matplotlib code that plots the C-alpha trace (Angstrom):
import matplotlib.pyplot as plt

x = [0.0, 1.4, 2.6, 0.0, 0.9, 4.1, 6.9, 9.4, 12.9, 14.3, 12.2, 13.3, 16.7, 19.1, 19.2, 21.4, 19.6, 21.6, 20.3, 16.8, 16.9, 16.9, 20.1, 20.2, 23.4, 24.7, 24.3, 22.7, 22.2, 21.2, 20.6, 19.2, 18.1, 18.2, 16.8, 18.1, 17.0, 19.6, 18.7, 19.9, 20.3, 18.4, 18.9, 19.5, 19.5, 15.7, 15.3, 14.8, 17.4, 16.1, 17.7, 15.6, 16.0, 14.6, 14.9, 17.7, 18.5, 17.1, 19.4, 19.6, 22.1, 22.3, 24.4, 24.5, 26.4, 26.6, 28.3, 31.5, 31.7, 34.5, 32.5, 29.2, 29.3, 26.5, 24.7, 21.6, 23.1, 25.4, 28.7, 31.4, 33.8, 31.2, 30.9, 34.8, 35.1, 32.4, 34.0, 37.6, 36.3, 34.3, 31.1, 27.8, 25.2, 21.3, 20.2, 16.7, 15.6, 12.5, 11.0, 10.6, 7.1, 4.6, 2.7, 5.2, 7.0, 10.4, 13.1, 15.4, 18.3, 21.9, 24.5, 28.0, 29.7, 31.5, 32.9, 33.4, 35.1, 35.8, 36.1, 37.5, 37.2, 38.7, 36.4, 33.5, 32.0, 33.8, 31.7, 31.6, 29.8, 29.4, 27.9, 26.2, 25.2, 22.5, 23.7, 20.7, 17.0, 15.6, 12.4, 9.5, 7.6, 5.7, 7.1, 5.5]
y = [0.0, 3.5, 5.7, 8.3, 11.9, 13.6, 10.9, 10.6, 11.4, 8.5, 6.1, 7.6, 6.2, 5.6, 1.8, 0.0, -2.7, -5.8, -8.4, -7.2, -6.7, -3.2, -3.0, 0.2, 2.0, 1.1, 3.4, 6.4, 9.5, 11.7, 11.4, 13.6, 13.4, 16.5, 16.9, 19.5, 20.9, 22.7, 26.2, 27.2, 30.9, 32.3, 36.0, 38.0, 41.5, 41.2, 40.4, 44.0, 43.9, 40.9, 37.5, 34.6, 30.8, 27.5, 24.2, 21.7, 18.3, 16.8, 15.2, 14.0, 13.5, 12.6, 12.7, 10.6, 10.4, 7.7, 6.3, 4.4, 0.8, -1.4, -4.7, -3.7, -6.1, -8.2, -8.9, -6.7, -3.2, -1.9, -1.1, 1.7, -1.1, -2.1, 1.5, 1.9, -1.2, 0.0, 3.4, 2.0, -0.6, 2.0, 0.1, 1.9, 1.2, 1.1, 3.4, 3.8, 6.7, 5.4, 4.3, 0.8, 0.6, -1.0, 1.7, 4.6, 6.5, 5.6, 7.1, 4.9, 5.4, 4.3, 6.1, 6.8, 7.4, 10.7, 11.0, 9.1, 10.2, 9.0, 11.3, 10.5, 13.4, 13.5, 12.2, 11.7, 8.8, 8.2, 8.8, 8.5, 10.6, 10.2, 11.7, 9.9, 11.3, 9.6, 8.6, 8.5, 8.7, 8.5, 6.7, 7.4, 4.5, 2.9, 0.3, -3.1]
z = [-0.1, -1.0, 1.7, 2.6, 3.4, 3.8, 3.5, 6.5, 4.7, 6.6, 4.5, 1.0, 0.2, -2.8, -3.8, -6.1, -8.3, -7.9, -10.3, -9.9, -6.0, -4.6, -2.3, 0.0, 0.1, 3.7, 6.6, 4.7, 6.7, 3.7, 0.0, -2.7, -6.2, -8.5, -12.1, -14.4, -17.7, -19.9, -20.9, -24.3, -24.8, -27.8, -27.4, -30.4, -31.6, -31.9, -28.2, -27.3, -24.5, -22.8, -22.5, -24.2, -23.6, -24.8, -23.1, -24.0, -22.6, -19.5, -16.8, -13.2, -10.5, -6.9, -3.8, -0.6, 2.7, 5.0, 8.2, 7.3, 8.3, 7.2, 7.6, 6.0, 3.2, 4.6, 1.4, 2.6, 1.9, -0.7, 1.1, 0.7, -0.6, -3.4, -4.4, -4.5, -6.6, -9.0, -9.4, -9.9, -12.5, -14.4, -13.8, -14.3, -11.4, -11.9, -9.1, -7.8, -5.5, -3.6, -0.3, -1.8, -0.5, -2.7, -4.7, -3.8, -6.5, -7.8, -10.0, -11.8, -14.1, -15.0, -13.1, -13.0, -9.7, -10.2, -6.8, -3.7, -0.5, 3.0, 6.0, 9.3, 11.7, 15.1, 17.8, 15.4, 13.3, 10.1, 7.0, 3.3, 0.6, -3.1, -6.1, -9.1, -12.4, -14.5, -18.1, -20.3, -19.5, -16.0, -15.6, -13.1, -12.0, -9.1, -6.7, -7.5]

ax = plt.figure().add_subplot(projection="3d")
ax.plot(x, y, z, "-o")
ax.set_aspect("equal")
plt.show()
């Protein structure tokens, strides 16, 4: 049953599709998805001193942050190590932004991991963060 009302951000996460199984990125504390539409400037001498634009290509990107855990490769979540291996190998990932609750909205696309970082501040939890860029179309669907 679809989630009713405002969705608790804790429930909306970034998943990696691993052979048809949605696998949440491990220990997430935040994630986001941004949609962009290029604007092409069409200003000319006939524009009467005002800039004019038209729409160009559509795209999407996302970012995420999580708590680093060295042994989080448990099969139930997608670990920092798996993200690192995919980035080094140049492997694209099928990512899905969703609650993974039946009937809820989901956005899915093939992504390239453009950045991945590991942070270890003094007297604080180690964390990781990363950015993904969707390559090609992003699809909107409903969790079955």
